[in-house]
Every structure is written in structure tokens, then in C-alpha cells.
PQR file with spaces between the fields and no chain letter, atoms N, CA, C, O and H, PARSE charges and radii, in Angstrom:
ATOM       1  N    MET     1     -14.769 -137.360  105.110 -0.4000 1.5000
ATOM       2  CA   MET     1     -15.443 -137.275  103.823 -0.0000 2.0000
ATOM       3  C    MET     1     -15.519 -135.815  103.397  0.5500 1.7000
ATOM       4  O    MET     1     -15.963 -134.959  104.163 -0.5500 1.4000
ATOM       5  N    ASN     2     -15.090 -135.539  102.189 -0.4000 1.5000
ATOM       6  CA   ASN     2     -15.152 -134.181  101.660 -0.0000 2.0000
ATOM       7  C    ASN     2     -16.531 -133.892  101.100  0.5500 1.7000
ATOM       8  O    ASN     2     -17.223 -134.782  100.605 -0.5500 1.4000
ATOM       9  H    ASN     2     -14.730 -136.234  101.566  0.4000 1.0000
ATOM      10  N    ARG     3     -16.904 -132.657  101.188 -0.4000 1.5000
ATOM      11  CA   ARG     3     -18.172 -132.215  100.614 -0.0000 2.0000
ATOM      12  C    ARG     3     -17.876 -131.344   99.407  0.5500 1.7000
ATOM      13  O    ARG     3     -16.830 -130.701   99.326 -0.5500 1.4000
ATOM      14  H    ARG     3     -16.342 -131.934  101.590  0.4000 1.0000
ATOM      15  N    ILE     4     -18.811 -131.334   98.476 -0.4000 1.5000
ATOM      16  CA   ILE     4     -18.618 -130.545   97.266 -0.0000 2.0000
ATOM      17  C    ILE     4     -18.744 -129.063   97.597  0.5500 1.7000
ATOM      18  O    ILE     4     -19.626 -128.658   98.355 -0.5500 1.4000
ATOM      19  H    ILE     4     -19.661 -131.856   98.542  0.4000 1.0000
ATOM      20  N    LEU     5     -17.864 -128.269   97.028 -0.4000 1.5000
ATOM      21  CA   LEU     5     -17.819 -126.835   97.269 -0.0000 2.0000
ATOM      22  C    LEU     5     -18.038 -126.100   95.953  0.5500 1.7000
ATOM      23  O    LEU     5     -17.767 -126.643   94.882 -0.5500 1.4000
ATOM      24  H    LEU     5     -17.148 -128.598   96.412  0.4000 1.0000
ATOM      25  N    ARG     6     -18.529 -124.862   96.031 -0.4000 1.5000
ATOM      26  CA   ARG     6     -18.804 -124.057   94.841 -0.0000 2.0000
ATOM      27  C    ARG     6     -18.042 -122.744   94.933  0.5500 1.7000
ATOM      28  O    ARG     6     -17.964 -122.129   95.996 -0.5500 1.4000
ATOM      29  H    ARG     6     -18.750 -124.421   96.901  0.4000 1.0000
ATOM      30  N    CYS     7     -17.485 -122.328   93.812 -0.4000 1.5000
ATOM      31  CA   CYS     7     -16.767 -121.058   93.738 -0.0000 2.0000
ATOM      32  C    CYS     7     -17.764 -119.951   93.408  0.5500 1.7000
ATOM      33  O    CYS     7     -18.451 -120.039   92.390 -0.5500 1.4000
ATOM      34  H    CYS     7     -17.548 -122.828   92.948  0.4000 1.0000
ATOM      35  N    PRO     8     -17.865 -118.912   94.238 -0.5600 1.5000
ATOM      36  CA   PRO     8     -18.807 -117.829   93.950  0.2800 2.0000
ATOM      37  C    PRO     8     -18.361 -116.938   92.789  0.5500 1.7000
ATOM      38  O    PRO     8     -19.187 -116.244   92.196 -0.5500 1.4000
ATOM      39  N    GLU     9     -17.071 -116.948   92.458 -0.4000 1.5000
ATOM      40  CA   GLU     9     -16.552 -116.095   91.384 -0.0000 2.0000
ATOM      41  C    GLU     9     -16.832 -116.684   89.999  0.5500 1.7000
ATOM      42  O    GLU     9     -17.427 -116.025   89.146 -0.5500 1.4000
ATOM      43  H    GLU     9     -16.400 -117.512   92.939  0.4000 1.0000
ATOM      44  N    CYS    10     -16.400 -117.929   89.783 -0.4000 1.5000
ATOM      45  CA   CYS    10     -16.531 -118.513   88.438 -0.0000 2.0000
ATOM      46  C    CYS    10     -17.643 -119.554   88.343  0.5500 1.7000
ATOM      47  O    CYS    10     -18.012 -119.956   87.239 -0.5500 1.4000
ATOM      48  H    CYS    10     -15.917 -118.465   90.476  0.4000 1.0000
ATOM      49  N    GLY    11     -18.186 -120.000   89.480 -0.4000 1.5000
ATOM      50  CA   GLY    11     -19.305 -120.942   89.465 -0.0000 2.0000
ATOM      51  C    GLY    11     -18.907 -122.399   89.332  0.5500 1.7000
ATOM      52  O    GLY    11     -19.775 -123.255   89.159 -0.5500 1.4000
ATOM      53  H    GLY    11     -17.886 -119.674   90.377  0.4000 1.0000
ATOM      54  N    SER    12     -17.618 -122.708   89.408 -0.4000 1.5000
ATOM      55  CA   SER    12     -17.180 -124.096   89.281 -0.0000 2.0000
ATOM      56  C    SER    12     -17.358 -124.833   90.606  0.5500 1.7000
ATOM      57  O    SER    12     -17.461 -124.215   91.666 -0.5500 1.4000
ATOM      58  H    SER    12     -16.913 -122.013   89.548  0.4000 1.0000
ATOM      59  N    TYR    13     -17.391 -126.163   90.528 -0.4000 1.5000
ATOM      60  CA   TYR    13     -17.540 -127.014   91.696 -0.0000 2.0000
ATOM      61  C    TYR    13     -16.279 -127.840   91.875  0.5500 1.7000
ATOM      62  O    TYR    13     -15.581 -128.133   90.904 -0.5500 1.4000
ATOM      63  H    TYR    13     -17.307 -126.665   89.667  0.4000 1.0000
ATOM      64  N    GLY    14     -15.985 -128.219   93.119 -0.4000 1.5000
ATOM      65  CA   GLY    14     -14.819 -129.044   93.386 -0.0000 2.0000
ATOM      66  C    GLY    14     -14.744 -129.416   94.850  0.5500 1.7000
ATOM      67  O    GLY    14     -15.593 -129.025   95.651 -0.5500 1.4000
ATOM      68  H    GLY    14     -16.552 -127.980   93.908  0.4000 1.0000
ATOM      69  N    LEU    15     -13.710 -130.181   95.191 -0.4000 1.5000
ATOM      70  CA   LEU    15     -13.521 -130.637   96.564 -0.0000 2.0000
ATOM      71  C    LEU    15     -12.450 -129.845   97.308  0.5500 1.7000
ATOM      72  O    LEU    15     -12.402 -129.881   98.538 -0.5500 1.4000
ATOM      73  H    LEU    15     -13.020 -130.498   94.541  0.4000 1.0000
ATOM      74  N    LYS    16     -11.592 -129.134   96.583 -0.4000 1.5000
ATOM      75  CA   LYS    16     -10.543 -128.341   97.217 -0.0000 2.0000
ATOM      76  C    LYS    16     -11.086 -126.983   97.638  0.5500 1.7000
ATOM      77  O    LYS    16     -11.999 -126.449   97.008 -0.5500 1.4000
ATOM      78  H    LYS    16     -11.631 -129.105   95.584  0.4000 1.0000
ATOM      79  N    LYS    17     -10.515 -126.421   98.720 -0.4000 1.5000
ATOM      80  CA   LYS    17     -10.951 -125.115   99.228 -0.0000 2.0000
ATOM      81  C    LYS    17     -10.618 -123.984   98.267  0.5500 1.7000
ATOM      82  O    LYS    17     -11.373 -123.018   98.163 -0.5500 1.4000
ATOM      83  H    LYS    17      -9.774 -126.854   99.232  0.4000 1.0000
ATOM      84  N    GLU    18      -9.489 -124.093   97.560 -0.4000 1.5000
ATOM      85  CA   GLU    18      -9.077 -123.026   96.650 -0.0000 2.0000
ATOM      86  C    GLU    18      -9.412 -123.409   95.213  0.5500 1.7000
ATOM      87  O    GLU    18      -9.105 -124.514   94.766 -0.5500 1.4000
ATOM      88  H    GLU    18      -8.875 -124.878   97.645  0.4000 1.0000
ATOM      89  N    CYS    19     -10.035 -122.494   94.506 -0.4000 1.5000
ATOM      90  CA   CYS    19     -10.431 -122.701   93.114 -0.0000 2.0000
ATOM      91  C    CYS    19      -9.248 -122.392   92.193  0.5500 1.7000
ATOM      92  O    CYS    19      -8.273 -121.776   92.623 -0.5500 1.4000
ATOM      93  H    CYS    19     -10.284 -121.597   94.869  0.4000 1.0000
ATOM      94  N    SER    20      -9.331 -122.814   90.943 -0.4000 1.5000
ATOM      95  CA   SER    20      -8.266 -122.521   89.977 -0.0000 2.0000
ATOM      96  C    SER    20      -8.216 -121.037   89.620  0.5500 1.7000
ATOM      97  O    SER    20      -7.204 -120.563   89.104 -0.5500 1.4000
ATOM      98  H    SER    20     -10.123 -123.314   90.594  0.4000 1.0000
ATOM      99  N    CYS    21      -9.305 -120.291   89.892 -0.4000 1.5000
ATOM     100  CA   CYS    21      -9.307 -118.840   89.642 -0.0000 2.0000
ATOM     101  C    CYS    21      -8.772 -118.072   90.849  0.5500 1.7000
ATOM     102  O    CYS    21      -8.901 -116.850   90.909 -0.5500 1.4000
ATOM     103  H    CYS    21     -10.127 -120.676   90.311  0.4000 1.0000
ATOM     104  N    LYS    22      -8.173 -118.780   91.813 -0.4000 1.5000
ATOM     105  CA   LYS    22      -7.552 -118.215   93.021 -0.0000 2.0000
ATOM     106  C    LYS    22      -8.569 -117.629   94.006  0.5500 1.7000
ATOM     107  O    LYS    22      -8.205 -116.817   94.856 -0.5500 1.4000
ATOM     108  H    LYS    22      -8.068 -119.773   91.765  0.4000 1.0000
ATOM     109  N    SER    23      -9.825 -118.030   93.898 -0.4000 1.5000
ATOM     110  CA   SER    23     -10.858 -117.623   94.840 -0.0000 2.0000
ATOM     111  C    SER    23     -11.122 -118.792   95.785  0.5500 1.7000
ATOM     112  O    SER    23     -10.777 -119.930   95.466 -0.5500 1.4000
ATOM     113  H    SER    23     -10.120 -118.690   93.207  0.4000 1.0000
ATOM     114  N    GLU    24     -11.723 -118.532   96.931 -0.4000 1.5000
ATOM     115  CA   GLU    24     -12.017 -119.589   97.887 -0.0000 2.0000
ATOM     116  C    GLU    24     -13.414 -120.136   97.641  0.5500 1.7000
ATOM     117  O    GLU    24     -14.379 -119.378   97.531 -0.5500 1.4000
ATOM     118  H    GLU    24     -12.003 -117.608   97.190  0.4000 1.0000
ATOM     119  N    ARG    25     -13.516 -121.466   97.554 -0.4000 1.5000
ATOM     120  CA   ARG    25     -14.814 -122.108   97.366 -0.0000 2.0000
ATOM     121  C    ARG    25     -15.557 -122.163   98.690  0.5500 1.7000
ATOM     122  O    ARG    25     -14.947 -122.246   99.756 -0.5500 1.4000
ATOM     123  H    ARG    25     -12.732 -122.081   97.643  0.4000 1.0000
ATOM     124  N    ILE    26     -16.892 -122.115   98.612 -0.4000 1.5000
ATOM     125  CA   ILE    26     -17.732 -122.158   99.806 -0.0000 2.0000
ATOM     126  C    ILE    26     -18.692 -123.337   99.710  0.5500 1.7000
ATOM     127  O    ILE    26     -18.863 -123.920   98.640 -0.5500 1.4000
ATOM     128  H    ILE    26     -17.388 -122.047   97.746  0.4000 1.0000
ATOM     129  N    SER    27     -19.311 -123.683  100.824 -0.4000 1.5000
ATOM     130  CA   SER    27     -20.261 -124.786  100.873 -0.0000 2.0000
ATOM     131  C    SER    27     -21.483 -124.464  100.028  0.5500 1.7000
ATOM     132  O    SER    27     -21.932 -123.319   99.973 -0.5500 1.4000
ATOM     133  H    SER    27     -19.172 -123.210  101.693  0.4000 1.0000
ATOM     134  N    ASN    28     -22.014 -125.484   99.373 -0.4000 1.5000
ATOM     135  CA   ASN    28     -23.169 -125.314   98.505 -0.0000 2.0000
ATOM     136  C    ASN    28     -24.436 -125.857   99.166  0.5500 1.7000
ATOM     137  O    ASN    28     -25.413 -126.159   98.481 -0.5500 1.4000
ATOM     138  H    ASN    28     -21.650 -126.414   99.418  0.4000 1.0000
ATOM     139  N    LYS    29     -24.420 -125.978  100.475 -0.4000 1.5000
ATOM     140  CA   LYS    29     -25.531 -126.575  101.206 -0.0000 2.0000
ATOM     141  C    LYS    29     -26.681 -125.580  101.344  0.5500 1.7000
ATOM     142  O    LYS    29     -26.469 -124.465  101.822 -0.5500 1.4000
ATOM     143  H    LYS    29     -23.627 -125.733  101.031  0.4000 1.0000
ATOM     144  N    PRO    30     -27.894 -125.957  100.939 -0.5600 1.5000
ATOM     145  CA   PRO    30     -29.037 -125.054  101.102  0.2800 2.0000
ATOM     146  C    PRO    30     -29.503 -125.016  102.557  0.5500 1.7000
ATOM     147  O    PRO    30     -29.182 -125.924  103.324 -0.5500 1.4000
ATOM     148  N    PRO    31     -30.247 -123.992  102.950 -0.5600 1.5000
ATOM     149  CA   PRO    31     -30.760 -123.954  104.320  0.2800 2.0000
ATOM     150  C    PRO    31     -31.795 -125.045  104.545  0.5500 1.7000
ATOM     151  O    PRO    31     -32.464 -125.470  103.604 -0.5500 1.4000
ATOM     152  N    LYS    32     -31.932 -125.502  105.785 -0.4000 1.5000
ATOM     153  CA   LYS    32     -32.925 -126.517  106.116 -0.0000 2.0000
ATOM     154  C    LYS    32     -34.328 -125.965  105.941  0.5500 1.7000
ATOM     155  O    LYS    32     -34.572 -124.779  106.164 -0.5500 1.4000
ATOM     156  H    LYS    32     -31.388 -125.157  106.550  0.4000 1.0000
ATOM     157  N    TYR    33     -35.257 -126.839  105.537 -0.4000 1.5000
ATOM     158  CA   TYR    33     -36.652 -126.433  105.389 -0.0000 2.0000
ATOM     159  C    TYR    33     -37.317 -126.413  106.758  0.5500 1.7000
ATOM     160  O    TYR    33     -37.103 -127.302  107.582 -0.5500 1.4000
ATOM     161  H    TYR    33     -35.059 -127.803  105.356  0.4000 1.0000
ATOM     162  N    SER    34     -38.121 -125.392  106.985 -0.4000 1.5000
ATOM     163  CA   SER    34     -38.893 -125.292  108.210 -0.0000 2.0000
ATOM     164  C    SER    34     -40.228 -124.632  107.889  0.5500 1.7000
ATOM     165  O    SER    34     -40.249 -123.592  107.230 -0.5500 1.4000
ATOM     166  H    SER    34     -38.295 -124.670  106.316  0.4000 1.0000
ATOM     167  N    PRO    35     -41.346 -125.210  108.339 -0.5600 1.5000
ATOM     168  CA   PRO    35     -42.645 -124.563  108.100  0.2800 2.0000
ATOM     169  C    PRO    35     -42.741 -123.202  108.784  0.5500 1.7000
ATOM     170  O    PRO    35     -43.426 -122.309  108.284 -0.5500 1.4000
ATOM     171  N    GLU    36     -42.070 -123.032  109.915 -0.4000 1.5000
ATOM     172  CA   GLU    36     -42.046 -121.742  110.609 -0.0000 2.0000
ATOM     173  C    GLU    36     -40.795 -120.981  110.176  0.5500 1.7000
ATOM     174  O    GLU    36     -39.949 -120.646  111.006 -0.5500 1.4000
ATOM     175  H    GLU    36     -41.514 -123.757  110.321  0.4000 1.0000
ATOM     176  N    ASP    37     -40.680 -120.712  108.885 -0.4000 1.5000
ATOM     177  CA   ASP    37     -39.502 -120.068  108.318 -0.0000 2.0000
ATOM     178  C    ASP    37     -39.469 -118.591  108.700  0.5500 1.7000
ATOM     179  O    ASP    37     -40.328 -117.814  108.286 -0.5500 1.4000
ATOM     180  H    ASP    37     -41.366 -120.984  108.211  0.4000 1.0000
ATOM     181  N    LYS    38     -38.466 -118.211  109.497 -0.4000 1.5000
ATOM     182  CA   LYS    38     -38.358 -116.824  109.959 -0.0000 2.0000
ATOM     183  C    LYS    38     -38.014 -115.870  108.828  0.5500 1.7000
ATOM     184  O    LYS    38     -38.427 -114.710  108.854 -0.5500 1.4000
ATOM     185  H    LYS    38     -37.767 -118.843  109.834  0.4000 1.0000
ATOM     186  N    TYR    39     -37.265 -116.337  107.834 -0.4000 1.5000
ATOM     187  CA   TYR    39     -36.780 -115.463  106.776 -0.0000 2.0000
ATOM     188  C    TYR    39     -37.457 -115.727  105.434  0.5500 1.7000
ATOM     189  O    TYR    39     -37.010 -115.202  104.414 -0.5500 1.4000
ATOM     190  H    TYR    39     -36.930 -117.279  107.813  0.4000 1.0000
ATOM     191  N    GLY    40     -38.516 -116.519  105.408 -0.4000 1.5000
ATOM     192  CA   GLY    40     -39.205 -116.859  104.167 -0.0000 2.0000
ATOM     193  C    GLY    40     -39.784 -115.657  103.456  0.5500 1.7000
ATOM     194  O    GLY    40     -39.736 -115.580  102.228 -0.5500 1.4000
ATOM     195  H    GLY    40     -38.880 -116.945  106.237  0.4000 1.0000
ATOM     196  N    SER    41     -40.331 -114.717  104.209 -0.4000 1.5000
ATOM     197  CA   SER    41     -40.916 -113.530  103.571 -0.0000 2.0000
ATOM     198  C    SER    41     -39.838 -112.708  102.867  0.5500 1.7000
ATOM     199  O    SER    41     -40.094 -112.129  101.811 -0.5500 1.4000
ATOM     200  H    SER    41     -40.369 -114.780  105.206  0.4000 1.0000
ATOM     201  N    TYR    42     -38.640 -112.652  103.440 -0.4000 1.5000
ATOM     202  CA   TYR    42     -37.544 -111.918  102.807 -0.0000 2.0000
ATOM     203  C    TYR    42     -37.105 -112.607  101.511  0.5500 1.7000
ATOM     204  O    TYR    42     -36.871 -111.944  100.500 -0.5500 1.4000
ATOM     205  H    TYR    42     -38.432 -113.122  104.298  0.4000 1.0000
ATOM     206  N    ARG    43     -36.995 -113.941  101.544 -0.4000 1.5000
ATOM     207  CA   ARG    43     -36.590 -114.678  100.348 -0.0000 2.0000
ATOM     208  C    ARG    43     -37.615 -114.540   99.232  0.5500 1.7000
ATOM     209  O    ARG    43     -37.246 -114.387   98.068 -0.5500 1.4000
ATOM     210  H    ARG    43     -37.185 -114.480  102.365  0.4000 1.0000
ATOM     211  N    ARG    44     -38.898 -114.592   99.576 -0.4000 1.5000
ATOM     212  CA   ARG    44     -39.934 -114.432   98.555 -0.0000 2.0000
ATOM     213  C    ARG    44     -39.925 -113.024   97.976  0.5500 1.7000
ATOM     214  O    ARG    44     -40.181 -112.844   96.785 -0.5500 1.4000
ATOM     215  H    ARG    44     -39.198 -114.716  100.522  0.4000 1.0000
ATOM     216  N    THR    45     -39.637 -112.029   98.800 -0.4000 1.5000
ATOM     217  CA   THR    45     -39.552 -110.650   98.309 -0.0000 2.0000
ATOM     218  C    THR    45     -38.413 -110.507   97.306  0.5500 1.7000
ATOM     219  O    THR    45     -38.572 -109.857   96.272 -0.5500 1.4000
ATOM     220  H    THR    45     -39.430 -112.175   99.768  0.4000 1.0000
ATOM     221  N    VAL    46     -37.277 -111.106   97.603 -0.4000 1.5000
ATOM     222  CA   VAL    46     -36.135 -111.030   96.696 -0.0000 2.0000
ATOM     223  C    VAL    46     -36.423 -111.801   95.409  0.5500 1.7000
ATOM     224  O    VAL    46     -36.082 -111.341   94.320 -0.5500 1.4000
ATOM     225  H    VAL    46     -37.147 -111.634   98.442  0.4000 1.0000
ATOM     226  N    LYS    47     -37.050 -112.972   95.533 -0.4000 1.5000
ATOM     227  CA   LYS    47     -37.284 -113.813   94.365 -0.0000 2.0000
ATOM     228  C    LYS    47     -38.382 -113.269   93.459  0.5500 1.7000
ATOM     229  O    LYS    47     -38.228 -113.259   92.238 -0.5500 1.4000
ATOM     230  H    LYS    47     -37.327 -113.346   96.418  0.4000 1.0000
ATOM     231  N    TYR    48     -39.496 -112.815   94.049 -0.4000 1.5000
ATOM     232  CA   TYR    48     -40.653 -112.404   93.259 -0.0000 2.0000
ATOM     233  C    TYR    48     -40.850 -110.896   93.199  0.5500 1.7000
ATOM     234  O    TYR    48     -41.639 -110.416   92.384 -0.5500 1.4000
ATOM     235  H    TYR    48     -39.621 -112.824   95.041  0.4000 1.0000
ATOM     236  N    GLY    49     -40.164 -110.148   94.027 -0.4000 1.5000
ATOM     237  CA   GLY    49     -40.215 -108.693   93.964 -0.0000 2.0000
ATOM     238  C    GLY    49     -41.461 -108.061   94.530  0.5500 1.7000
ATOM     239  O    GLY    49     -41.820 -106.954   94.129 -0.5500 1.4000
ATOM     240  H    GLY    49     -39.523 -110.537   94.689  0.4000 1.0000
ATOM     241  N    LYS    50     -42.131 -108.722   95.444 -0.4000 1.5000
ATOM     242  CA   LYS    50     -43.346 -108.138   96.035 -0.0000 2.0000
ATOM     243  C    LYS    50     -43.117 -107.792   97.479  0.5500 1.7000
ATOM     244  O    LYS    50     -44.024 -107.291   98.145 -0.5500 1.4000
ATOM     245  H    LYS    50     -41.840 -109.621   95.770  0.4000 1.0000
């Protein structure tokens, strides 16, 4: 089963590894949720700037 991939260059989605803009698509899977998030403080700093 193929998974949907996203191109970081043009933002398009597809099932093939190579995008039409000749860039390689990557997995669009988000990180798993964990209450003991080791990197949560870093993500909040980037998102909210504090």
C-alpha cells in the first residue's frame, strides 16, 4: 500500500517518490503524540516565539 507523499519544494501531494518539479517527495506523517514530549518546548518556542 502506498502512502501519500508531499513535495517540500512546490507543496504538491502524490504517491510517486519524484515530483513533477523534479524534487523528491517526503512522507507527510506527523510525529506521534506523547504526554512526555521531549521536544515539545522547542516546538512551542518556534510556533509562538517565547
